[in-house]
C-alpha positions in Angstrom: 39.8 -5.9 0.2 39.4 -2.5 0.4 36.0 -0.8 0.5 36.0 2.0 -2.0 33.7 2.8 -4.6 35.0 0.2 -6.9 34.3 -2.5 -4.5 31.2 -1.2 -3.0 28.4 -3.6 -2.5 26.8 -4.8 -5.7 23.1 -6.1 -5.7 21.1 -8.0 -8.7 18.2 -6.2 -9.8 15.6 -7.7 -12.3 14.0 -5.4 -15.0 10.4 -5.3 -14.4 9.7 -4.7 -18.5 12.1 -7.2 -19.7 13.6 -9.3 -16.9 17.2 -8.8 -17.8 19.2 -9.1 -14.6 21.6 -6.4 -13.7 24.2 -5.5 -11.3 23.6 -2.3 -9.6 26.0 -0.4 -7.4 24.7 2.2 -4.8 24.3 5.4 -6.6 24.2 9.0 -5.3 21.1 10.8 -4.3 19.1 12.2 -7.3 20.4 9.6 -9.6 18.8 6.9 -11.4 19.7 3.5 -12.7 17.9 2.3 -16.2 17.9 -0.9 -18.0 20.5 -1.5 -20.5 18.1 -3.2 -22.8 14.8 -1.6 -22.6 15.7 1.6 -20.8 13.3 1.1 -18.2 13.9 2.6 -14.4 15.5 -0.1 -12.4 15.9 2.1 -9.4 15.9 5.9 -8.3 17.4 7.3 -5.2 15.7 10.2 -4.3 16.5 13.0 -1.7 15.2 12.6 1.8 13.2 9.5 0.9 12.8 8.3 4.2 11.3 11.8 5.4 8.9 11.8 2.5 7.6 8.2 2.8 7.4 8.8 6.6 5.2 12.1 6.0 3.0 10.3 3.2 2.3 7.3 5.8 1.5 9.6 8.4 -0.9 11.5 6.1 -2.4 8.2 5.2 -3.0 7.2 8.8 -4.8 10.6 9.4 -6.9 9.7 6.2 -7.4 6.3 7.1 -9.1 7.6 10.3 -11.0 10.3 8.8 -12.3 7.8 6.0 -13.5 5.5 8.7 -14.8 8.1 11.0 -16.9 10.1 8.6 -19.7 9.0 6.3 -18.6 8.4 2.7 -22.2 7.9 1.4 -25.6 9.0 2.1 -28.7 7.3 0.9 -31.5 9.2 0.5 -35.2 7.6 -0.1 -38.5 9.5 0.2 -37.1 12.2 2.3 -35.2 9.6 4.6 -31.7 10.0 4.7 -29.1 7.3 6.3 -25.3 8.1 6.2 -23.2 5.2 5.6 -19.7 4.4 7.1 -17.2 2.1 5.8 -17.5 -0.2 8.6 -21.3 -0.2 7.8 -20.8 -2.7 4.7 -19.0 -5.5 6.7 -21.7 -5.0 9.7 -24.6 -5.1 7.4 -23.3 -8.0 5.5 -22.8 -10.0 9.0 -26.2 -9.1 10.0 -27.7 -10.5 6.9 -26.0 -13.9 7.5 -22.9 -13.5 4.9 -20.3 -13.5 7.7 -17.7 -15.0 5.2 -18.2 -11.8 2.9 -18.4 -9.6 5.8 -15.1 -10.7 6.8 -13.6 -10.4 3.4 -14.8 -7.0 3.1 -13.6 -6.0 6.4 -10.0 -7.3 5.9 -9.9 -5.6 2.4 -11.4 -2.4 3.2 -10.4 -1.8 6.8 -7.9 -4.1 8.1 -5.2 -4.5 5.4 -4.9 -0.8 4.6 -4.3 -0.1 8.2 -2.0 -2.9 8.7 0.1 -1.7 5.7 0.2 1.9 7.0 1.1 0.8 10.4 3.7 -1.8 9.5 5.4 0.8 7.1 5.6 3.2 9.9 6.9 0.5 12.2 9.6 0.0 9.4 10.2 3.8 8.8 10.5 5.3 12.0 13.6 3.2 13.3 15.1 4.0 10.0 14.8 7.5 10.7 16.0 7.2 14.3 19.4 5.5 12.7 18.6 2.1 13.9 17.8 -1.1 11.9 16.1 -3.8 14.4 16.5 -7.5 13.3 12.8 -7.6 12.9 12.8 -4.9 10.1 13.5 -7.3 7.3 10.5 -9.9 8.0 8.2 -6.9 8.7 9.1 -5.2 5.2 8.7 -8.4 3.8 5.0 -8.6 5.1 4.4 -4.9 4.0 5.4 -6.3 0.5 3.1 -8.9 0.8 -0.1 -6.9 1.9 0.7 -4.2 -0.8 -1.6 -5.5 -3.5 -4.1 -6.5 -0.8 -4.6 -3.0 0.7 -6.6 -1.2 -2.3 -8.8 -4.0 -3.2 -11.9 -2.1 -2.0 -11.5 -0.1 -5.3 -11.7 -3.1 -7.4 -14.8 -4.4 -5.1 -16.7 -1.1 -5.9 -16.1 -1.5 -9.5 -17.6 -4.8 -9.2 -20.6 -3.6 -7.2 -21.2 -0.8 -9.7 -21.1 -3.2 -12.9 -23.4 -5.6 -10.7 -25.8 -3.0 -10.0 -25.8 -1.6 -13.7 -26.5 -5.6 -15.1 -29.3 -5.7 -12.7 -31.0 -2.7 -14.1 -30.9 -3.6 -17.5 
């Protein structure tokens, strides 16, 4: 069988909105595939996507370092200032005997975001170099599993604010 545009590899994509399965052929850069039933975006092939994703993850790595290296909150009480780092939370919880909660906060606030950034870069850099090692697919699956857990600190902060407001009433 000839490998031309008509017989190019076809893959199945499920529409996230209506669950309809579509057979999608590779598309040219700049084009998009839309659902035939609801019109939702199935797939978009953006120009220089590997370069853009790599640049964004490198920026994320720098910002992760800044976020973990600089104080993000300063408490001031009776003229005494106490800066707080992201790692201060898990350390304080551990010192108070709440090691389970300290481990969870450490994982969600520090470890999972870093793991996601580093593993994503480990997938992108070989692809940019034109290589596709065997370990890249399992590693990308790990990245996909970590994705929802890498920003849980935003949810935890919301819960903390709600809990503090409820205790003040």
